[in-house]
N, C-alpha and C positions, 0 to 999 in steps of 0.2 A: 504493500500500500504506500509506503514511504517513497519507494522508487517511482511509482506511478505519479504520486503527488509532485515529486521533484521535476517531472516533465513540464509542469505548468510554468516553472521558472526559466525554461529554455527560451532563447530568442534566436530565430533563424533569419538569415539575410532575406530582404524583401524580394530580391530578384532571382532567388534560387528556389527550386522545388523543395529541396532538403539538403542537409549536409551529411557527410559520411559519418561524422561523430553522432549526430542525433539518430540517424537510421540504425547504426549498430547498437546504440543504447536501447532503442525501442525493441530491436530484435533480441537483445540479451534478456530483457524482462519477459518477452513473449516465450522464449525458449525455457526460461526458468519455471514459469507457471504452466507451460505447455498449453497455452491458450492464445488465439489471435488477439492482437491489441491494435486499436485505431487511435490516432491523434489527429485532431482537427485544428488547422492553423489558418489564421486570417492573413490578409495581404500585408499587414505590418510585421508579420513573422511571429506573432504571439500564439502560443498554444491555448486555445479557448475551450477545448473539450477532449477528454481522454476516456476511452471506453474499452472494456474487455469484451471482445466478441468480434464478429465480422462487420463489414460496413453496413450490411442489411440490419444486423441486430443493434447497432449503435447509432443509426442514422438520426439526424436532428429532425423533429417534427416540422412540417412545412410552415406552420404559423409561428414558429420560434426562430426561423432563419432571419438574419439581419437584412438581407436584400432579397427581392423576389421580383421576377418579371420575365416575360418571354424574350425581351430584347437584350438581356444581360445575364451574367452568371451571379452566383450568390456571394462571391468574395471569400469563399472558404475552400481550402484543399484538404484532402484526407490522405494521411500516410498510414497504411495498414500492413500488418504482417500476415503471412500465410504459412501454416505449418508444412503443407505439401508443396513440392516444387512444380506447381501447375500455373497456367495463366489465370487471370481474374475470372471468377465465376459470373454467370449471368445475373445472379441475385445481387452481387456486389455492384455490377455495372448498372443494374436497374436502380439501386439505391443512389448511385451517382447522378442518374438522370432526374430522379424524383427531387433531389435536393439542389439540382443545377450546380454541382460542385465545380470549382475552377479546374480541378484535376484530381485524379485518384492514382496514388502510387501504391503498388503492391510489392512488398518485400518478401520473397520466399526464403525460408530458413534452411540452414545447413544442419541444424540440430546439435551443433557444437560451436565452440568459440573460446575466447579468452578475455577475461576482465583484467584490464591493466590497473596498476596501482594509480590511484588518483581518480578512479571512476570511469575511465575510458573503456571501450570494448572493441573487439575486432574479431572477424572470422565468423560472425553469426549470419550474415546475409549471403545467400547463394546468387540469386539474380534479382533484378527489379523490372517491373512493368509500369509503363505510363499509359493511363487512359484519360480521355477527355471527350466532351460532347461534340457533336457535329451539327451544323445547321441543316434543317430539313428542307432542302431545295426541291425535292420531289417526294411523291407519296411513298415510294419504296426505298428512299435513302436510308442508310444505316444510322442508328441513333448515336453511336459512339465510335471512337478510334482507339485501338489497343496496339501499343508498340511491340515489336519483338523483344525477347528477353535481352537485357543489357546490364552491363556492370554498374555497380553503385557509383563508381567514380564518374562514368559517362553521364549518368542521370544527374548527379549533383552539379555538373558543369553546365547543364542546359539553362537557357535564359527563360525564367518562368514568366516574367512580366511581358516579354515580347510575345510569348505563346498566348497568354490571356487576352492581351489587348487586340491581337489579331483575330482571335475567336469572337470577342465581343463586337468587333467591327462587322464581322460577317453576320452575327445574330441581329445586329441593328438594321443592316440592309434587308435581311429577310423579314424582320418585324415590320419595317416601313412598307415593304411591298405588300404585306398582308393587311396593313391598316388603311386600305383604300376607303373604307366606310367605317370609321371608328365609332359611330353612333350605335351600331348594331352589336348586340351580344353575340359572341362566338360560342356556339352551343354544341356540347356533346350529349347525345341522347343515350340513356341506358334503359334497356328493356329486360325485365325479368319474366320468364315464361314459367308458369307453375302448372295449372291443370287445364288451361284453355287449348284449343286446337292450334295447329301451325298457322292456318289461314287467319283465324281470329287474331292471333298474336301479331302477324304481319300487318293486318288491317289497323290494329290499334297503334302500332308504331308509326305507320304512314299517317294516321290521323294526328298523332302527337307532333310529328314533323310539320304538318299543316298548321297546327296550333302555334308552334314556336315561330313559324314563318309569319303568321298573322299577328303575333305579339311583337314582331320586329326583330327577331333573332335569325342568325344564319346557322343552319345545321351543318356542322363540319363532318361528323361521322356518327354512326349508331353502333353501340356496343350491346351485345346480347348475352344472356346466360339462362340456362335451364336448370331449375332446382325444384325439388318436390315442395319445399316451403321456403318463404323468405327468411333470410338470416335475421334473428331478432335484433342484432346490433347494427348491421350495415346493409341489410336487405339482400345484397349479393354477397358471395363468398369473399374471404380475405384476399385470396389470390386475384380475384376479379377487381377488387378495390385497387390493388397495386397496378393492375393493367390499366384501369381507368386513370389513375394518377399519372402514369407514364404517357397515356394518350393526351391528357390535358397539357402536359409539358411540351410534347412534341408538336401538337397541333396549335398551341397558343390559345386554347379555349379559356374563357373566363366564366363559364356557367355550365353546370351539369344538370340535366333535367331527367328525372326518373318517370317511368310510365305508370307508377302507382303512388298512392298516398303514403307519405313518410311520417313517422312520429317525430316529435321534437328531439328525442335522444338520438334517433337514427340520423337526422340532419346534422346534429352536432358532431357525432362520430365521423360521418363521411367528410364533413368540411375540415375537420382536424387532420384527416389522413390524406385528403386530396389537395387541400390548400386553396380551393376556389369555392364560390357560392354554389350551394346545392338546393334545388327546388323540386317540388313534385308537380304532377299534372294539374291538380286543383289550383295551385298558385299561378300557373300559366293561364288557366281559364279566367281566374279573377283579374289578372293583369289585362287581358283582352277586354273584359267587361269594363274595367276602369278607363281604358282608352276609348271605348265605343260610347259610353254613357254621354248623352247630349242634354236631355231634359233634366230638370231639377229632380223629378221623381226617379229617373234612372240612376242619377248620381247618388241619391239617397239610398236606394236599394243596394247598389254596388258597395257603398261604404259599410252598410250593415253587414253584408256578406263577408267583406274583408276583415272587419273587426271580430266577427264570430269565428273566423278561421284563425286569426292571430292570437286571440285570448289564451287558448290552452298551450300555445307555443312560446309564450313569453319566458317561461322558467328556464334559466340558464342560457339566455341568448347573449353571448359575448360577455366581456369583462364587466360592462356597465350594469348587467343584470345578475351577476354571479352572487351566490350565497356567501356569507361570511363564514369563516372557519370556526371550529370550536377549540380554543386554546388561549394561552396567555397572549394578550395584545390583539386578539381578534374579536373579542366579545364587544357588543355594542348595540346599536339600534335594530339589528336584524336586517331583513331583506327590504330596506327602506325604498330603494329605487324600484324594485320589482313590485312591491305592494302598491306604491304610488301609481305606477303605470296601470296596474290592474284596476285600481279604483277609478282612474280617469276613463279607462275603456268601458268599465261597467256602467258608469254614469252616461257616457256617450251612447252605449248600446241601448240603455233604457229610453233615452230621448229619441233615438232613431226608431225604436220599436213603436213608440207613441206616434211618431210622424208617419210611419208606414200604416199604422191603424187608421190615422186620419185620411191617408191616401186611399186606403181600401173603402172607407166610408164615402169619400168623394166619388170614386169610380162607381160605387154601388148606386149613388144618387143619379149619376149620368145614365147608368143602365136602366134604371127605373123610368127616367124621362123617355128613353128610347122605346121601352116596352109600352108606355102609355100611348105612344104613336102607333102601336101595333105593327111595328116593322120587324120582321124576323131577322135574326143575326146569325152569321156564319163566321167562325174563327178558323183562320188558316193555321194548321199545326204541321210539324214535320221536323226532320233532322236539320241541323244547321247547314246552310249553303244548299238547300234543296231547291231554292228558287221561289220562295214564298213572296218576297218583296217584289220580284220581277213580275210575278203573277198578279198581284194586286194592282201594279202599275198597268199591266195589260188589260185588266178587267175594268178599271175605274179611271184610267188616265191620271192616277195619283202620281206624286213626285217623291215617292219614298226612296231613300238612298239604297242603291244596290251595288254590290261588288262581289267578285269571285273570291270571297274570304269567309272564314268561319265567324259567326256571330256579327255579321255586318249590321243587323237590326237588333236593338234592345228594347226600344220604346214601342208600345202597341200603337198602331195607326188604324183608325176606323173611317171607312169611306162608304158612301151610298152607291149601290149598283142598281140601275134600272134595266129590267129584262122584259122583252116581249115574248109571250108564250106563242110558239108557232102553231100549236094545235087550236087554242081557243082565241088567240088574238088579244088576250088581256095583257096589261102591263103590270109588272110586279116590281116592288122595291125591296131590296135586301141590303142589310148592313154587313160589310166585309171587314174583318179585323185582322190585321197582320200582327203576329206575336213573336216573342223571342224563340229562337230555334232550340231544339233539344240536342243532347249529345249522349253518347254511351256513358253510363255511370255519371250522370249529372250530379255535381257536388251537392250534398244535402244543405249546406249553408246557402247555396244559391237558390235552391228550391224554396227554402224558408224565407229568404230575403225578398224573392220575387213573387211572393204569394199574391200581392196586390195585382201584379201583371197577369199571373197565371189564372186568376179568377175570371179573366176575359174568356178563357177556354172553358171553364166549368159552367159559366153562366150563359154560354151561347146556345142558341136553339139547335145548332148542328155544327159539325166539324168537317173541314175539308183537309184531309191528310195528304200533303204534297210530298212526293217521293222522287228523289233524284235517281232515275233509272240508269243514268250513265255511270253511276258509281259502282265499282266492283262489288262492294258489300251492301248493296241496296236491300237485300233480304234481312240482314242483321240490323240495319238501320230501322226498318219497319218494326222489328221486334223491340228495339230499344225505345222507340216512340210509344208503342202500345203499352210497354211496361210502365213508363212514366205516367201515361194517362190513367192506367189502372190503379196506380198508387195515389192518385189525387183523392182528397177527402170527399169530393162531391162527384157523383156519376155524371159523365158527359152525355150529350145528346147523340143522335144518329150521325154516322160518319160516312163520307164518300172519299174514296181514294183516287187521287189524281197523279198519274205517273208523268213526271216532267222530263224535259230534255230528250224526247224521243228522236230528235234529229241527230243525236250524237251516239246512238246505239245501233247494233246490228239486228238483223231480222230474228236471229235465234233468241236473243235476250227479250225482244219484244213478244215473241210467241210464248216464251216461258212465263212472262208476267201476265199475258192474257189468259193463259191456261190456269194459273194459280189464283188470279183475281179477275174473274169474268165480269164482275159488275163495275170495275174501275173505269176511269176516263183516261185517255192517253193524249197528252198535250205537249206543246213546246211554247213556253211563255214568251221567249225571245222572238220566235218566228210566227207567233199568233196562230199556231196550228192547233185545231181542236178546241179553240176558245168558245165558239158558238155552241158546240155540243155540250161543253161544260156548263154554260149558262143555263141551258134547258134542263140539265140534270139537277142544278141547284134549286130550281123552282120546285121540283118534286121532292127534293131532300128536305126542304124547310116546311113543306105542307104534308109530310107523312103523318 
């Protein structure tokens, strides 16, 4: 222990990787205890960390590193001993990448040597290897460079500063080339497959990529793992976490998105091991809703959903929310910051709940006024991006915002539609309401917060279920919508299914849909195909 502690008093030249004296002394200690030893040294030549074990076992956690960034190295090099006379192992090189070390020096041991009088040592080092990171100029570029075995004298003569400055200049050039649009998050998606089918899993990942794109992120890569159950601490396995951290470093990602909900503890564990922000699917959806909310009612409901999501995740969020310890000098007022935040959010939640209740009452009064006029109402429901807003524009010449994005519409829009019955010649008026789109496993906080908006669905006389037939997973989307409708507290009225975007599908898909849903209507809202037939069907739907 004393010999290991004395290593902290060593000072190495700033322009050299190591000195022969320091390397032999480290090797002598390692030989004596028969364990690998690692010394971490900063650019001023100070030993800042000594650990017994391999570089993988002794690595510095990402959040404790003094410097961090895709355009530079961390400012620390590692001198490590190895009992066997082999090149650096892949786990040691991976640890170098995860920490973005300036360099990794591996000293292989002879197993013998001599300690000189006065504390010097000689004969303990057989060969030395030098490893360092490489810029990722292409997708299949190697992560690192490892030198052939060389003598300790040759290694100690190398100019360390020249090597590091050259590497960082290349990293900066590569980083600048990637920073064309710095406003966008660079996202790595992680998917965990448990008991769902391969097709379902792929569809969910594709949908998550669309969600990230809609939220304003750039998907760099998708990592996948198959497990019978999620890992309780990190969702994916420990080895996969290392692989994700390696991908984050090499791709320059600043955000990791998981395809399932994460607990606060899992987020905390993942962020400490990966070193960048980690979010789940629900948080991405909430972010999209926050961007899309235009009306006061929409913003109110989004804020309510975000606070309900955030409240259970406050505990242990960063140093500002951390609990005080139990010991001398740590006792005091307790979780002051955490409890203060909780109280503020609870008060805000109570007020928002009251405002949402008032919004519900206001919408209820509007519906009663419409019902007094004895005008039947139809609500458009369906999966997000099925074309509901485009359809209401085609039917009523409304000017509802449309875009090929998920959740382009949040606020309900009601328009009057006048239809002439071809059989009787009578004119009929119907109120058409565009509503927020549904999605597979819609977050419960959103369903609760948007109950004022979703009441437009439950109070309507009939529903028009719009389906995007051009989507590969249109059948599972129908099931998702029907499940959400069945979970609503009030039973909905009769429903008519309208298959949209028929101009973008083949005849086989069209025939399959007609066979499975013979009573459905087939339309193209953008090309005005089948719109007149849909209007006639709507008359009979509301008068059933």
